[in-house]
PAKEVEX-699794 format. One line per field, with one value per atom (N, C-alpha, C): residue number from 0; residue in three letters; atom name; x, y negated, z. Coordinates in steps of 0.1 Angstrom, whole numbers. Layout:
num (NUM,...)
residu (Ala,...)
atome (CA,...)
px (X,...)
py (Y,...)
pz (Z,...)
END
This chain:
num (0,0,0,1,1,1,2,2,2,3,3,3,4,4,4,5,5,5,6,6,6,7,7,7,8,8,8,9,9,9,10,10,10,11,11,11,12,12,12,13,13,13,14,14,14,15,15,15,16,16,16,17,17,17,18,18,18,19,19,19,20,20,20,21,21,21,22,22,22,23,23,23,24,24,24,25,25,25,26,26,26,27,27,27,28,28,28,29,29,29,30,30,30,31,31,31,32,32,32,33,33,33,34,34,34,35,35,35,36,36,36,37,37,37,38,38,38,39,39,39,40,40,40,41,41,41,42,42,42,43,43,43,44,44,44,45,45,45,46,46,46,47,47,47,48,48,48,49,49,49,50,50,50,51,51,51,52,52,52,53,53,53,54,54,54,55,55,55,56,56,56,57,57,57,58,58,58,59,59,59,60,60,60,61,61,61,62,62,62,63,63,63,64,64,64,65,65,65,66,66,66,67,67,67,68,68,68,69,69,69,70,70,70,71,71,71,72,72,72,73,73,73,74,74,74,75,75,75,76,76,76,77,77,77,78,78,78,79,79,79,80,80,80,81,81,81,82,82,82,83,83,83,84,84,84,85,85,85,86,86,86,87,87,87,88,88,88,89,89,89,90,90,90,91,91,91,92,92,92,93,93,93,94,94,94,95,95,95,96,96,96,97,97,97,98,98,98,99,99,99,100,100,100,101,101,101,102,102,102,103,103,103,104,104,104,105,105,105,106,106,106,107,107,107,108,108,108,109,109,109,110,110,110,111,111,111,112,112,112,113,113,113,114,114,114,115,115,115,116,116,116,117,117,117,118,118,118,119,119,119,120,120,120,121,121,121,122,122,122,123,123,123,124,124,124,125,125,125,126,126,126,127,127,127,128,128,128,129,129,129,130,130,130,131,131,131,132,132,132,133,133,133,134,134,134,135,135,135,136,136,136,137,137,137,138,138,138,139,139,139,140,140,140,141,141,141,142,142,142,143,143,143,144,144,144,145,145,145,146,146,146,147,147,147,148,148,148,149,149,149,150,150,150,151,151,151,152,152,152,153,153,153,154,154,154,155,155,155,156,156,156,157,157,157,158,158,158,159,159,159,160,160,160,161,161,161,162,162,162,163,163,163,164,164,164,165,165,165,166,166,166,167,167,167,168,168,168,169,169,169,170,170,170,171,171,171,172,172,172,173,173,173,174,174,174,175,175,175,176,176,176,177,177,177,178,178,178,179,179,179,180,180,180,181,181,181,182,182,182,183,183,183,184,184,184,185,185,185,186,186,186,187,187,187,188,188,188,189,189,189,190,190,190,191,191,191,192,192,192,193,193,193,194,194,194,195,195,195,196,196,196,197,197,197,198,198,198,199,199,199,200,200,200,201,201,201,202,202,202,203,203,203,204,204,204,205,205,205,206,206,206,207,207,207,208,208,208,209,209,209,210,210,210,211,211,211,212,212,212,213,213,213,214,214,214,215,215,215,216,216,216,217,217,217,218,218,218,219,219,219,220,220,220,221,221,221,222,222,222,223,223,223,224,224,224,225,225,225,226,226,226,227,227,227,228,228,228,229,229,229,230,230,230,231,231,231,232,232,232,233,233,233,234,234,234,235,235,235,236,236,236,237,237,237,238,238,238,239,239,239,240,240,240,241,241,241,242,242,242,243,243,243,244,244,244,245,245,245,246,246,246,247,247,247,248,248,248,249,249,249,250,250,250,251,251,251,252,252,252,253,253,253,254,254,254,255,255,255,256,256,256,257,257,257,258,258,258,259,259,259,260,260,260,261,261,261,262,262,262,263,263,263,264,264,264,265,265,265,266,266,266,267,267,267,268,268,268,269,269,269,270,270,270)
residu (Unk,Unk,Unk,Unk,Unk,Unk,Unk,Unk,Unk,Unk,Unk,Unk,Unk,Unk,Unk,Unk,Unk,Unk,Unk,Unk,Unk,Unk,Unk,Unk,Unk,Unk,Unk,Unk,Unk,Unk,Unk,Unk,Unk,Unk,Unk,Unk,Unk,Unk,Unk,Unk,Unk,Unk,Unk,Unk,Unk,Unk,Unk,Unk,Unk,Unk,Unk,Unk,Unk,Unk,Unk,Unk,Unk,Unk,Unk,Unk,Unk,Unk,Unk,Unk,Unk,Unk,Unk,Unk,Unk,Unk,Unk,Unk,Unk,Unk,Unk,Unk,Unk,Unk,Unk,Unk,Unk,Unk,Unk,Unk,Unk,Unk,Unk,Unk,Unk,Unk,Unk,Unk,Unk,Unk,Unk,Unk,Unk,Unk,Unk,Unk,Unk,Unk,Unk,Unk,Unk,Unk,Unk,Unk,Unk,Unk,Unk,Unk,Unk,Unk,Unk,Unk,Unk,Unk,Unk,Unk,Unk,Unk,Unk,Unk,Unk,Unk,Unk,Unk,Unk,Unk,Unk,Unk,Unk,Unk,Unk,Unk,Unk,Unk,Unk,Unk,Unk,Unk,Unk,Unk,Unk,Unk,Unk,Unk,Unk,Unk,Unk,Unk,Unk,Unk,Unk,Unk,Unk,Unk,Unk,Unk,Unk,Unk,Unk,Unk,Unk,Unk,Unk,Unk,Unk,Unk,Unk,Unk,Unk,Unk,Unk,Unk,Unk,Unk,Unk,Unk,Unk,Unk,Unk,Unk,Unk,Unk,Unk,Unk,Unk,Unk,Unk,Unk,Unk,Unk,Unk,Unk,Unk,Unk,Unk,Unk,Unk,Unk,Unk,Unk,Unk,Unk,Unk,Unk,Unk,Unk,Unk,Unk,Unk,Unk,Unk,Unk,Unk,Unk,Unk,Unk,Unk,Unk,Unk,Unk,Unk,Unk,Unk,Unk,Unk,Unk,Unk,Unk,Unk,Unk,Unk,Unk,Unk,Unk,Unk,Unk,Unk,Unk,Unk,Unk,Unk,Unk,Unk,Unk,Unk,Unk,Unk,Unk,Unk,Unk,Unk,Unk,Unk,Unk,Unk,Unk,Unk,Unk,Unk,Unk,Unk,Unk,Unk,Unk,Unk,Unk,Unk,Unk,Unk,Unk,Unk,Unk,Unk,Unk,Unk,Unk,Unk,Unk,Unk,Unk,Unk,Unk,Unk,Unk,Unk,Unk,Unk,Unk,Unk,Unk,Unk,Unk,Unk,Unk,Unk,Unk,Unk,Unk,Unk,Unk,Unk,Unk,Unk,Unk,Unk,Unk,Unk,Unk,Unk,Unk,Unk,Unk,Unk,Unk,Unk,Unk,Unk,Unk,Unk,Unk,Unk,Unk,Unk,Unk,Unk,Unk,Unk,Unk,Unk,Unk,Unk,Unk,Unk,Unk,Unk,Unk,Unk,Unk,Unk,Unk,Unk,Unk,Unk,Unk,Unk,Unk,Unk,Unk,Unk,Unk,Unk,Unk,Unk,Unk,Unk,Unk,Unk,Unk,Unk,Unk,Unk,Unk,Unk,Unk,Unk,Unk,Unk,Unk,Unk,Unk,Unk,Unk,Unk,Unk,Unk,Unk,Unk,Unk,Unk,Unk,Unk,Unk,Unk,Unk,Unk,Unk,Unk,Unk,Unk,Unk,Unk,Unk,Unk,Unk,Unk,Unk,Unk,Unk,Unk,Unk,Unk,Unk,Unk,Unk,Unk,Unk,Unk,Unk,Unk,Unk,Unk,Unk,Unk,Unk,Unk,Unk,Unk,Unk,Unk,Unk,Unk,Unk,Unk,Unk,Unk,Unk,Unk,Unk,Unk,Unk,Unk,Unk,Unk,Unk,Unk,Unk,Unk,Unk,Unk,Unk,Unk,Unk,Unk,Unk,Unk,Unk,Unk,Unk,Unk,Unk,Unk,Unk,Unk,Unk,Unk,Unk,Unk,Unk,Unk,Unk,Unk,Unk,Unk,Unk,Unk,Unk,Unk,Unk,Unk,Unk,Unk,Unk,Unk,Unk,Unk,Unk,Unk,Unk,Unk,Unk,Unk,Unk,Unk,Unk,Unk,Unk,Unk,Unk,Unk,Unk,Unk,Unk,Unk,Unk,Unk,Unk,Unk,Unk,Unk,Unk,Unk,Unk,Unk,Unk,Unk,Unk,Unk,Unk,Unk,Unk,Unk,Unk,Unk,Unk,Unk,Unk,Unk,Unk,Unk,Unk,Unk,Unk,Unk,Unk,Unk,Unk,Unk,Unk,Unk,Unk,Unk,Unk,Unk,Unk,Unk,Unk,Unk,Unk,Unk,Unk,Unk,Unk,Unk,Unk,Unk,Unk,Unk,Unk,Unk,Unk,Unk,Unk,Unk,Unk,Unk,Unk,Unk,Unk,Unk,Unk,Unk,Unk,Unk,Unk,Unk,Unk,Unk,Unk,Unk,Unk,Unk,Unk,Unk,Unk,Unk,Unk,Unk,Unk,Unk,Unk,Unk,Unk,Unk,Unk,Unk,Unk,Unk,Unk,Unk,Unk,Unk,Unk,Unk,Unk,Unk,Unk,Unk,Unk,Unk,Unk,Unk,Unk,Unk,Unk,Unk,Unk,Unk,Unk,Unk,Unk,Unk,Unk,Unk,Unk,Unk,Unk,Unk,Unk,Unk,Unk,Unk,Unk,Unk,Unk,Unk,Unk,Unk,Unk,Unk,Unk,Unk,Unk,Unk,Unk,Unk,Unk,Unk,Unk,Unk,Unk,Unk,Unk,Unk,Unk,Unk,Unk,Unk,Unk,Unk,Unk,Unk,Unk,Unk,Unk,Unk,Unk,Unk,Unk,Unk,Unk,Unk,Unk,Unk,Unk,Unk,Unk,Unk,Unk,Unk,Unk,Unk,Unk,Unk,Unk,Unk,Unk,Unk,Unk,Unk,Unk,Unk,Unk,Unk,Unk,Unk,Unk,Unk,Unk,Unk,Unk,Unk,Unk,Unk,Unk,Unk,Unk,Unk,Unk,Unk,Unk,Unk,Unk,Unk,Unk,Unk,Unk,Unk,Unk,Unk,Unk,Unk,Unk,Unk,Unk,Unk,Unk,Unk,Unk,Unk,Unk,Unk,Unk,Unk,Unk,Unk,Unk,Unk,Unk,Unk,Unk,Unk,Unk,Unk,Unk,Unk,Unk,Unk,Unk,Unk,Unk,Unk,Unk,Unk,Unk,Unk,Unk,Unk,Unk,Unk,Unk,Unk,Unk,Unk,Unk,Unk,Unk,Unk,Unk,Unk,Unk,Unk,Unk,Unk,Unk,Unk,Unk,Unk,Unk,Unk,Unk,Unk,Unk,Unk,Unk,Unk,Unk,Unk,Unk,Unk,Unk,Unk,Unk,Unk,Unk,Unk,Unk,Unk,Unk,Unk,Unk,Unk,Unk,Unk,Unk,Unk,Unk,Unk,Unk,Unk,Unk,Unk,Unk,Unk,Unk,Unk,Unk,Unk,Unk,Unk)
atome (N,CA,C,N,CA,C,N,CA,C,N,CA,C,N,CA,C,N,CA,C,N,CA,C,N,CA,C,N,CA,C,N,CA,C,N,CA,C,N,CA,C,N,CA,C,N,CA,C,N,CA,C,N,CA,C,N,CA,C,N,CA,C,N,CA,C,N,CA,C,N,CA,C,N,CA,C,N,CA,C,N,CA,C,N,CA,C,N,CA,C,N,CA,C,N,CA,C,N,CA,C,N,CA,C,N,CA,C,N,CA,C,N,CA,C,N,CA,C,N,CA,C,N,CA,C,N,CA,C,N,CA,C,N,CA,C,N,CA,C,N,CA,C,N,CA,C,N,CA,C,N,CA,C,N,CA,C,N,CA,C,N,CA,C,N,CA,C,N,CA,C,N,CA,C,N,CA,C,N,CA,C,N,CA,C,N,CA,C,N,CA,C,N,CA,C,N,CA,C,N,CA,C,N,CA,C,N,CA,C,N,CA,C,N,CA,C,N,CA,C,N,CA,C,N,CA,C,N,CA,C,N,CA,C,N,CA,C,N,CA,C,N,CA,C,N,CA,C,N,CA,C,N,CA,C,N,CA,C,N,CA,C,N,CA,C,N,CA,C,N,CA,C,N,CA,C,N,CA,C,N,CA,C,N,CA,C,N,CA,C,N,CA,C,N,CA,C,N,CA,C,N,CA,C,N,CA,C,N,CA,C,N,CA,C,N,CA,C,N,CA,C,N,CA,C,N,CA,C,N,CA,C,N,CA,C,N,CA,C,N,CA,C,N,CA,C,N,CA,C,N,CA,C,N,CA,C,N,CA,C,N,CA,C,N,CA,C,N,CA,C,N,CA,C,N,CA,C,N,CA,C,N,CA,C,N,CA,C,N,CA,C,N,CA,C,N,CA,C,N,CA,C,N,CA,C,N,CA,C,N,CA,C,N,CA,C,N,CA,C,N,CA,C,N,CA,C,N,CA,C,N,CA,C,N,CA,C,N,CA,C,N,CA,C,N,CA,C,N,CA,C,N,CA,C,N,CA,C,N,CA,C,N,CA,C,N,CA,C,N,CA,C,N,CA,C,N,CA,C,N,CA,C,N,CA,C,N,CA,C,N,CA,C,N,CA,C,N,CA,C,N,CA,C,N,CA,C,N,CA,C,N,CA,C,N,CA,C,N,CA,C,N,CA,C,N,CA,C,N,CA,C,N,CA,C,N,CA,C,N,CA,C,N,CA,C,N,CA,C,N,CA,C,N,CA,C,N,CA,C,N,CA,C,N,CA,C,N,CA,C,N,CA,C,N,CA,C,N,CA,C,N,CA,C,N,CA,C,N,CA,C,N,CA,C,N,CA,C,N,CA,C,N,CA,C,N,CA,C,N,CA,C,N,CA,C,N,CA,C,N,CA,C,N,CA,C,N,CA,C,N,CA,C,N,CA,C,N,CA,C,N,CA,C,N,CA,C,N,CA,C,N,CA,C,N,CA,C,N,CA,C,N,CA,C,N,CA,C,N,CA,C,N,CA,C,N,CA,C,N,CA,C,N,CA,C,N,CA,C,N,CA,C,N,CA,C,N,CA,C,N,CA,C,N,CA,C,N,CA,C,N,CA,C,N,CA,C,N,CA,C,N,CA,C,N,CA,C,N,CA,C,N,CA,C,N,CA,C,N,CA,C,N,CA,C,N,CA,C,N,CA,C,N,CA,C,N,CA,C,N,CA,C,N,CA,C,N,CA,C,N,CA,C,N,CA,C,N,CA,C,N,CA,C,N,CA,C,N,CA,C,N,CA,C,N,CA,C,N,CA,C,N,CA,C,N,CA,C,N,CA,C,N,CA,C,N,CA,C,N,CA,C,N,CA,C,N,CA,C,N,CA,C,N,CA,C,N,CA,C,N,CA,C,N,CA,C,N,CA,C,N,CA,C,N,CA,C,N,CA,C,N,CA,C,N,CA,C,N,CA,C,N,CA,C,N,CA,C,N,CA,C,N,CA,C,N,CA,C,N,CA,C,N,CA,C,N,CA,C,N,CA,C,N,CA,C,N,CA,C,N,CA,C,N,CA,C,N,CA,C,N,CA,C,N,CA,C,N,CA,C,N,CA,C,N,CA,C,N,CA,C,N,CA,C,N,CA,C)
px (13,11,5,-8,-13,-9,-4,2,-3,-4,-10,-1,-3,5,13,18,24,36,27,37,45,42,49,60,60,69,77,76,84,91,91,99,107,102,117,125,119,130,138,138,144,140,130,124,117,109,106,109,110,117,108,114,106,105,93,84,88,82,79,87,91,93,111,107,126,117,130,126,139,145,153,152,162,163,172,171,182,190,187,195,202,200,206,190,196,189,186,175,171,181,172,176,196,202,215,225,216,226,221,222,214,219,231,235,239,239,239,226,213,199,195,201,196,205,217,223,218,207,200,188,181,173,168,154,154,138,134,118,117,99,97,82,79,72,63,51,45,47,56,60,72,80,99,98,112,121,131,124,138,140,147,152,140,135,127,131,140,150,160,162,172,164,172,169,162,161,160,172,181,194,205,203,213,206,199,185,196,199,202,216,227,238,243,234,238,238,224,226,233,241,250,261,268,277,281,271,269,274,263,266,275,283,294,295,277,273,279,280,285,280,281,275,267,273,264,254,256,246,232,240,228,218,231,218,212,214,208,191,198,183,173,182,170,165,169,162,153,156,148,138,132,120,117,123,113,114,127,129,137,144,156,151,138,135,130,126,126,135,144,160,163,164,171,161,151,137,142,140,137,123,128,119,104,106,94,82,88,79,73,76,73,52,48,35,42,32,29,38,30,42,50,58,73,75,72,81,81,73,68,82,84,92,108,110,123,129,119,113,122,117,126,136,140,151,164,159,166,168,157,161,162,171,171,189,194,210,217,219,223,222,212,215,202,195,188,182,185,177,159,162,145,142,133,126,112,105,98,87,74,67,56,50,42,27,16,7,12,22,28,20,12,-2,-11,-12,-17,-22,-35,-32,-25,-26,-20,-30,-34,-50,-45,-55,-49,-40,-36,-27,-15,-9,-1,4,-8,-10,-2,-9,-5,12,14,33,36,33,42,43,30,24,40,43,50,62,68,85,86,76,76,80,75,77,91,96,106,118,113,127,126,117,117,123,119,125,141,146,155,167,164,172,172,168,165,165,150,151,136,130,120,117,102,91,85,80,75,64,49,43,27,29,13,5,-11,-21,-29,-39,-55,-68,-53,-66,-63,-71,-66,-69,-78,-77,-61,-56,-41,-32,-33,-22,-23,-32,-38,-35,-33,-26,-6,-4,11,14,10,17,15,28,28,18,24,21,18,5,-2,-8,-1,-4,-15,-21,-37,-33,-31,-31,-41,-44,-62,-59,-57,-59,-42,-31,-20,-12,-19,-15,-16,-8,-5,-20,-31,-37,-39,-34,-34,-26,-14,-3,-7,-9,-14,-9,-8,4,-11,-8,-17,-21,-27,-29,-24,-25,-21,-26,-26,-31,-28,-22,-23,-30,-31,-45,-59,-59,-71,-74,-68,-71,-76,-76,-83,-91,-94,-105,-118,-127,-142,-145,-147,-151,-163,-169,-185,-183,-185,-187,-206,-208,-219,-224,-234,-236,-254,-250,-261,-263,-280,-286,-296,-303,-314,-325,-327,-331,-326,-329,-326,-333,-339,-346,-336,-339,-335,-314,-309,-298,-298,-306,-301,-308,-310,-315,-306,-297,-293,-279,-275,-257,-260,-269,-275,-275,-279,-276,-265,-255,-242,-230,-234,-233,-226,-231,-226,-233,-227,-233,-236,-254,-254,-269,-270,-282,-285,-300,-299,-303,-292,-299,-299,-307,-311,-314,-319,-324,-310,-301,-290,-283,-273,-270,-255,-256,-245,-240,-228,-224,-207,-208,-196,-192,-176,-168,-157,-145,-135,-123,-114,-108,-104,-110,-103,-123,-130,-138,-148,-148,-155,-163,-151,-155,-165,-158,-166,-182,-184,-198,-208,-196,-201,-208,-198,-200,-211,-220,-231,-244,-242,-253,-256,-245,-245,-255,-247,-252,-266,-272,-283,-295,-290,-295,-299,-290,-292,-281,-289,-282,-274,-260,-251,-251,-249,-250,-238,-237,-219,-218,-203,-198,-191,-195,-186,-177,-162,-156,-153,-155,-154,-144,-135,-118,-121,-112,-110,-110,-108,-104,-98,-91,-79,-89,-98,-111,-117,-122,-126,-116,-101,-92,-95,-92,-94,-107,-116,-125,-126,-130,-130,-115,-102,-96,-97,-100,-107,-118,-126,-141,-137,-129,-125,-123,-117,-112,-119,-132,-143,-142,-141,-141,-130,-132,-120,-118,-109,-102,-96,-105,-100,-88,-83,-70,-55,-64,-46,-45,-56,-59,-46)
py (-144,-144,-138,-142,-135,-137,-132,-132,-128,-133,-129,-127,-126,-118,-129,-140,-146,-154,-153,-160,-141,-133,-118,-120,-124,-126,-135,-143,-155,-155,-146,-137,-130,-122,-114,-118,-125,-137,-148,-147,-155,-172,-174,-190,-191,-184,-185,-179,-184,-172,-163,-152,-144,-147,-147,-148,-135,-124,-110,-97,-84,-78,-79,-67,-69,-65,-71,-66,-66,-53,-48,-45,-48,-48,-44,-31,-19,-18,-15,-11,-24,-33,-48,-58,-59,-67,-85,-89,-105,-113,-110,-122,-115,-107,-104,-104,-98,-100,-103,-121,-123,-124,-127,-131,-117,-104,-90,-90,-92,-86,-98,-106,-113,-111,-104,-101,-85,-83,-69,-73,-83,-88,-101,-102,-115,-117,-128,-128,-141,-144,-155,-157,-168,-168,-183,-182,-191,-192,-203,-205,-206,-198,-196,-213,-211,-224,-225,-236,-241,-253,-257,-272,-272,-281,-281,-285,-296,-304,-295,-284,-277,-259,-255,-239,-232,-220,-205,-206,-199,-192,-205,-220,-229,-229,-219,-217,-206,-197,-183,-189,-191,-195,-206,-209,-221,-214,-204,-196,-181,-180,-172,-172,-186,-193,-191,-193,-189,-175,-172,-151,-147,-155,-144,-132,-141,-128,-134,-121,-122,-128,-131,-130,-122,-111,-96,-92,-98,-94,-102,-116,-123,-121,-113,-107,-95,-89,-75,-81,-93,-93,-103,-109,-115,-107,-93,-84,-77,-76,-65,-71,-85,-95,-98,-96,-100,-114,-126,-137,-141,-129,-130,-138,-144,-153,-165,-165,-181,-184,-180,-184,-197,-203,-212,-222,-222,-235,-240,-254,-256,-251,-254,-248,-251,-270,-273,-273,-261,-260,-242,-243,-225,-227,-214,-213,-208,-206,-199,-184,-179,-162,-164,-174,-175,-175,-192,-189,-181,-169,-163,-147,-150,-138,-142,-159,-158,-165,-166,-167,-152,-143,-129,-120,-133,-129,-139,-144,-152,-144,-139,-132,-116,-115,-98,-98,-112,-112,-109,-108,-102,-89,-85,-68,-62,-71,-70,-54,-49,-41,-39,-44,-49,-68,-66,-80,-80,-91,-92,-101,-105,-112,-115,-124,-133,-137,-130,-130,-132,-127,-126,-134,-129,-126,-138,-148,-157,-165,-170,-178,-171,-162,-149,-147,-146,-141,-129,-117,-103,-96,-105,-98,-105,-115,-117,-106,-107,-93,-83,-80,-63,-66,-78,-77,-80,-84,-87,-74,-67,-51,-41,-45,-32,-35,-51,-53,-47,-52,-45,-31,-27,-13,-6,-16,-14,-17,-26,-28,-19,-13,-6,5,11,24,21,7,6,5,-6,-12,-4,2,11,3,-10,-20,-15,-21,-9,-28,-30,-44,-39,-56,-54,-67,-66,-72,-77,-88,-91,-97,-93,-96,-92,-106,-102,-89,-90,-82,-70,-63,-47,-44,-47,-30,-37,-48,-47,-39,-43,-33,-19,-16,1,3,-1,-1,0,-12,-16,-8,-2,-1,18,24,38,40,25,34,18,13,2,4,-13,-13,-24,-24,-37,-39,-49,-65,-68,-66,-71,-82,-91,-96,-100,-101,-95,-90,-75,-62,-53,-44,-32,-21,-22,-11,0,-4,15,12,22,24,42,39,46,49,63,61,68,60,58,68,77,89,99,100,113,125,133,145,154,149,157,154,141,133,141,138,143,155,164,179,178,170,173,158,152,141,145,146,144,132,140,132,131,121,124,129,143,146,144,139,141,148,154,170,159,164,159,180,177,193,195,206,205,209,214,216,210,198,192,198,198,203,216,224,238,238,229,230,222,211,210,221,230,240,250,254,265,259,244,237,239,233,237,249,254,266,278,269,274,262,261,250,234,226,217,204,192,181,179,177,173,162,155,148,142,136,134,120,116,99,99,88,90,101,108,124,130,130,137,144,155,158,149,145,141,149,154,163,164,159,153,166,169,182,180,187,184,188,179,181,192,197,210,221,215,227,223,217,215,230,237,247,259,261,265,261,250,243,248,241,252,262,271,285,291,283,284,280,268,262,273,280,286,301,306,317,320,306,303,297,304,303,283,275,261,252,250,246,231,231,218,210,195,187,181,177,165,171,167,165,156,143,134,133,133,131,120,110,96,98,90,93,78,81,69,57,48,35,25,19,13,0,-3,-11,1,14,16,19,24,25,9,-3,-14,-17,-15,-14,-3,6,16,11,10,2,-10,-19,-33,-27,-25,-22,-12,-5,1,-9,-19,-31,-42,-41,-53,-56,-54,-63,-72,-78,-82,-95,-97,-112,-121,-127,-131,-141,-140,-159,-145,-135,-125,-109,-106,-97,-102)
pz (629,622,607,601,590,574,569,552,542,535,523,514,499,485,485,480,479,491,504,515,515,513,518,505,492,483,488,488,492,510,517,527,521,513,512,500,487,483,493,508,512,510,503,507,515,528,539,549,564,576,577,583,590,603,604,620,626,622,633,625,625,614,608,599,593,578,566,550,551,542,534,520,516,498,494,493,489,501,513,526,532,522,534,539,553,557,554,551,548,554,568,576,584,584,588,577,563,552,539,544,532,518,515,504,495,502,493,494,500,497,485,488,475,461,464,448,444,449,444,443,442,440,431,422,417,417,413,412,404,402,396,409,412,426,416,411,406,393,385,373,369,359,357,354,364,364,353,346,336,330,322,319,304,299,286,275,282,267,261,264,260,252,243,243,256,252,256,262,251,253,257,262,269,278,285,301,301,296,301,306,293,294,306,312,326,331,337,348,346,332,333,334,341,341,359,362,382,385,376,380,374,364,360,347,340,336,318,314,301,285,272,263,261,264,255,263,277,286,282,276,275,260,252,241,244,253,255,264,269,278,267,261,246,245,233,229,237,247,257,259,264,266,253,242,230,222,230,226,215,210,197,187,184,171,177,193,198,208,208,218,218,204,200,200,205,204,217,222,233,239,253,265,265,256,258,245,238,233,230,241,240,249,245,247,267,268,285,287,274,272,268,263,261,269,282,294,301,298,308,305,297,287,289,289,293,309,312,330,333,327,327,328,314,310,317,322,335,349,350,362,359,352,342,341,342,339,347,359,364,369,365,365,383,385,398,403,413,417,415,423,425,419,414,407,402,418,420,410,411,399,409,408,414,402,408,396,382,375,360,352,350,338,342,347,352,341,330,318,308,306,296,286,275,268,272,263,265,257,243,238,242,253,261,271,281,291,288,275,271,267,262,259,269,278,292,299,297,305,293,286,279,277,285,287,297,307,323,323,319,313,307,296,298,303,308,322,333,331,347,343,328,323,320,315,305,317,324,334,344,346,361,375,369,379,385,397,404,404,395,396,406,410,425,417,419,411,420,425,430,421,423,420,418,417,423,409,398,386,387,390,397,378,372,359,359,361,349,360,367,382,378,377,371,361,353,335,335,348,348,358,369,382,385,390,398,409,416,427,434,443,451,457,466,481,485,494,498,511,508,519,524,533,539,554,554,570,570,561,567,568,565,569,554,555,540,547,547,549,539,530,521,507,507,498,493,478,474,458,455,439,429,415,409,402,398,396,403,417,422,429,417,416,430,441,451,463,460,471,461,451,445,450,448,450,468,476,486,490,480,478,470,475,468,454,444,433,431,419,412,402,399,383,384,369,365,351,354,344,339,328,318,314,320,318,309,309,307,317,326,341,349,353,363,377,383,394,397,387,385,386,383,386,396,405,417,428,423,434,431,426,419,424,428,434,448,453,466,473,468,475,472,470,468,475,482,492,485,476,468,470,473,474,463,462,446,449,435,440,426,423,409,404,397,391,376,374,363,352,360,351,346,357,360,370,371,385,387,396,402,420,408,420,428,437,448,452,449,446,442,452,451,435,431,422,416,405,403,403,412,409,406,392,383,375,369,361,373,386,390,393,395,389,376,365,356,349,359,357,366,378,388,379,367,362,351,339,330,334,350,355,355,360,360,345,339,326,324,326,330,317,307,293,302,294,297,285,286,276,277,285,291,303,302,319,320,329,331,342,344,360,361,368,374,380,375,384,391,404,415,408,405,400,415,406,418,423,422,425,436,432,447,453,455,465,474,466,471,479,477,487,498,495,504,514,515,523,528,523,530,538,530,544,561,555,567,574,571,578,582,578,582,572,559,549,546,534,527,528,528,531,518,509,493,500,510,510,513,518,523,508,502,493,482)
END
């Protein structure tokens, strides 16, 4: 059976049965060692679930009793998610961003090794998205928690994550570290040169074995990462004035489309 992002997350969190394969969290098999696996993980699927008629801190205290969490831990988490000022307000008075942050506080009370979030930026304005992004980075650094995020907003994931996986038609088709220079060194990238004599520059680079074309009056060169200084030397040696050099970095969108196109096109339901 093919699964998309949310279905996969529900299986990881034990909310859906696993029809094939296996899932392990911190070495514990979700099927065979369910309770131990769940002790190591926590997550929010869709919207945080809290009692609206009581305050945020009272929601935390209710959950803390179930998990045997101390008052000190509650205070630490409220501080971490930036809800110290609003903790005593009723949840029904919270904005969407405040609910997201208090929901994060609930999931972090028992110090999980893995935090799973499904589309956490949905409905948030740009300021709310940035605030959430900063909090998640703090959580990863201060709590030593692995944060697993599902999203279709590629630009946000590029800013937030250090590793991405692309799911297409129920299968992981690409896993890549963001800004992985080791891979860039063996991958050809496009660099655009603004020069005085484009035709002369194209001829000089082709004679030296470079893949080059003219685009909008500029030279577009496909070359391996780290080879740009050599291209500049060739142009200078041929008395070609260089006004600007722009190296186009591979974006997460480029990674996504390259991965899904190799699999016969993307499937919106499963990416």
